[in-house]
N, C-alpha and C positions, 0 to 999 in steps of 0.2 A: 457360669464363667471365670465372671465376676470378684464372686464368694474364692474360688482355689485361686486367682490371684493376689488378693487379698490376704490370705491366710498363706501363703507362699513370702509376701512380705513383711508380714507384720509377726507369724510365728516361727516359720521355720529357718527362718531368713537370720532370726538373731540364736535359734537352737541349736543353728550348723557354726555359727559363730565360739556357743560353746563346747560344744563338740569338739570341734576346731582345735581353738584351745589348749583342751584338754589333752588332746592327740600330741600334739606339739613338747606338750611337757613330757607323756609319754616317751617321746623319741629319743629326750632329752636326758632320762632315767631309764627307760627298760632296755638299752646296750648293756647295761648292768647286770640284766638277767637274760639269761641263755633261755629258760625256759617259755617268756614271752615274745622274746626274738625268735625260736625256733618255731612256735607255732604260727607266729605273722610269717615265717618266710616260707610255711609249707604252703600257704591258703594261695588260691591261684588271683592270679591278677584280677580276674574279670570282676570278683568277689569282693575285692581289699576296697572299693571308693564303697559299696554295701557298708562296711562297716562303719562309716561314717553318717550317709544319709541313712540308715534304719534308726539308729538311736534321735537324730534329727527332728525327725519325723517323728519317732515319740513321743519325743521334750513337745515340739510345736504342737500336734495335737492336744499333750495336756496343758501348755499355756493358753491355747485357745477353750480350754474346756475352764481355768480358774481363772478366767480373762476377767469375770466382775470381782474374785475374792481379791484379786493382784490389783486393780484399781481403788481397792477398797482401800488396802493397804497403802501402795502408792497417794490415795489422794490426803491420807490425814485422816480418816474416816472414824478411827478405833484407837482404843487404847489413850484418851485423853486422862483416865485414871490414875494412871502411870505420871510421877510428877513432873519429871522436865518435859514429858509432851505437854500435860496440860498446862503448862505455864508457855509452853511456846504459843498456843492455841490464842489465851488469854491476850500475851503479846503482838497475836493478831490481826485480833481484835479491837486494841486499843491504834493500831496503825488503822485501823479503818474509820476507826471512832474519827480521829485524827486527819483523816480529808473530808469524811464529812462535814464536820466542823468547820475546815476551810474553807469549804463552796458556802457556807451559810456565812461566814463573817464578810466572802467576797461582796454576796449580795448585799449583808446590810454597809458594808463598803459604797457601793455602788447606788443603791439607795439615798446613801448622805452626798456623793457629792456627781451625781451623774456617770456620765460615761466615758468609761477605760479602758480599751480596748486590749489592752494586757492583761489587768482582773479579767476581762471577760474569754479571753482565752484561755485562762488559766482554769479558771470555771467549766469551758466548756470539756476542757480535756480532761480534767480530773470527774466529771459527771460522766463520758464515755467511757474512759478506762474500768471507774468502777463497775458500770453495766455487764463491762469485758471481763473482768478481775475477782469481783467481787459477787457475792448475792447480795439482796437487796437488804437486807433484814443484818444487825450486828451480831444477834445472840445466833445465827447461822452458819459465822465463817470459821472455819477452820485453821487447821495450823500450818497451814503449806498455800502455797503459790496454785498448784497443780488442784486442789482439794476444793479451794475459792475457785477455777476456772469452772469446776465439772458443775459444783451448786450453781455459781452464777446463770447453767445452762438449763439447770431443771429448774428454776423459780425464773425464768423467762415467761414460758405459757402461761402460768398461773399470775403475773404480773401484768401480761397487755391482756389476757381474753378471760384468763379465772378457769382454765382447762390444764388438770393433774397431769403433770409430766409422765409420771410410773404409769398413771392411768391409760390413758389415753396414747398415747406416742406408741404403744403396738397396733392399736386400731386404725393408726393414724397413717405409721408407715405399711398398711395393708393399701391404700390407696393413692401411694406415692409414684410418679409415672418410673419405670426402670429406671432411666440418661438421669432422674434426679437423685435418684439408690442407689447410680453410683459413685455417684458425686459424694455424697453422702458416706459410703464406703471407703471412699477412698481416704477419703478425710479421719475419719476412724483408723483404717489401714497403718496409718503413717502413728497415729495416737499410741496405737497397739505395739507399731514396732518400738517408739520411744521407750515405752515401758516396759517391753521385755528386755529393752535393752539396757536396762536400767536394772531388771534383775541381774542380767547376766553379768555387769560386769563385778554387780555386788557379789557374785557365789564365786565369780574368776576371785577376785582379791580377799576373798574366802578360804579359799581354796590353797590360791598359792603364798598367804600368811601360816597355815596350818604344813605345808611341803618346807617351805623355809628351817619352821622351827623343827620339824623332823629330821630333817638332811642339813641343817647347820651351813647352808648356802646362801650368803648374804647376799651374794645377786642376787635371789628371787627377787628379792624386794622393788627390785626396778620392774619385774612383770607386777606386781600386787599395786606400782603404787598405778601401771598405766590401766592395770583393769579399775581402778578407782576413778582414775579420771575418765573414764568409759563411762561409768555411773553416772557421775556427776554434770558430762558433759547430754548425756543422753535426758537427766532429769529436769535440767535447762532447757532442754529443746521442747518433751515434753508438755512444757506448759503455752507454750505458742500455738503446737498441732490441737492443742485441748483447746485453744480457744476458737483453730480456722473450723476445725471441728464444731463449736459449739455456734456458729455463723451459720454453716449449713444445716445444721439444726432448727435452730428459730427460723430460716429463710423455708423448711420443708411446714412450719406450725404457719406464718407469716401467707402461704400460697397456696397449701392445699388443707387447712384446717373448714372451709365452706364443703368443702367436697367431700369431707366427711361426714357433715350434716347430711349431705344430700344421701350419702350410700346407707345413711342411718335412716333414709326416709322421714326428714327432719327439715322444715322450709328455713335456710337460712334468713334469719332476722335482716331489717332493712340498716340498723343503725349499730355500732357497735356497743353499746347500751344494753342494748336488749341482745346481743347474740352474747355479751359475756356473760348474762343473767344467767341464758341457756345452758352454757359450756361448765357455769357453779351447778345449776341443777343435774347434770350428766354424770359431772367428776359423783357429784354425791349419790346420784343413783347406781350408779357403779360400782362404788368402793364400799358403802353402805349398804344399798338394795334397798334404799329407801323408798318410798311410793311416789310415783309422781303422776303429772297429769301429762304429759309430751302428745301429744297429739302427730301421728306418722300421717306421711301421705306417700302413699304408694306408684301416685301418677307422674313421681320425681323423676323415678329409673326407666 
């Protein structure tokens, strides 16, 4: 039931906005075409809503299927070989390096001058926001804020516990309680909603711009500007949505990673260092199928 609600919010709603906006454009131009108006008038009133809902449902299913590809594009994970995009990534890496250098400079100044509340607060804020907005290594920084927020989530389990996110997340998800899974799903639905609305704004802007050129009606440029504003606002909101979803993912690792060990019939080590070493071995075993001397305890279950 939760999955259906999340699909309605994240995928069907943006698709309905796209279909509805095109219906408004059609209503503006189709009165000039007696053929289409005749077919619409002949359609029973009961079926007219389905003319909007059915295409929206199909588009919503398509965005659900293409969700990983859409996040890849929106996050700026591809296209760096194209000159302007590669240059943007370099600039983002320079900005991140400057933030790291500022933290080092503050630490050096504090070592010389002693306690300084203002500098300590600045360093703490930079360190905290770096963990939310950027991956730990400069080389992993991508060209836009959304991609870097997503990368920060992906690198968190490896930095904290030695866990490979792409390998272990599906297995960890299997042991998450339903109430926490619902919270993670809701946060992800909001992120997907913003990404899909960004796509809707871009598509509408392109369609209206093309229609303006074809019809020579400059008043339609206002619609293109509104679509562009929608795309920009949705993308800007996608960044905090990615951070909020990332916090839920990080919480999942913090709270339930040891439950995964129990489900795998492995005894959770008593110290974090030993646990990290175990997760590194598990990650390598599952990724490369390397031989391992792991010992399983059936009495844990």
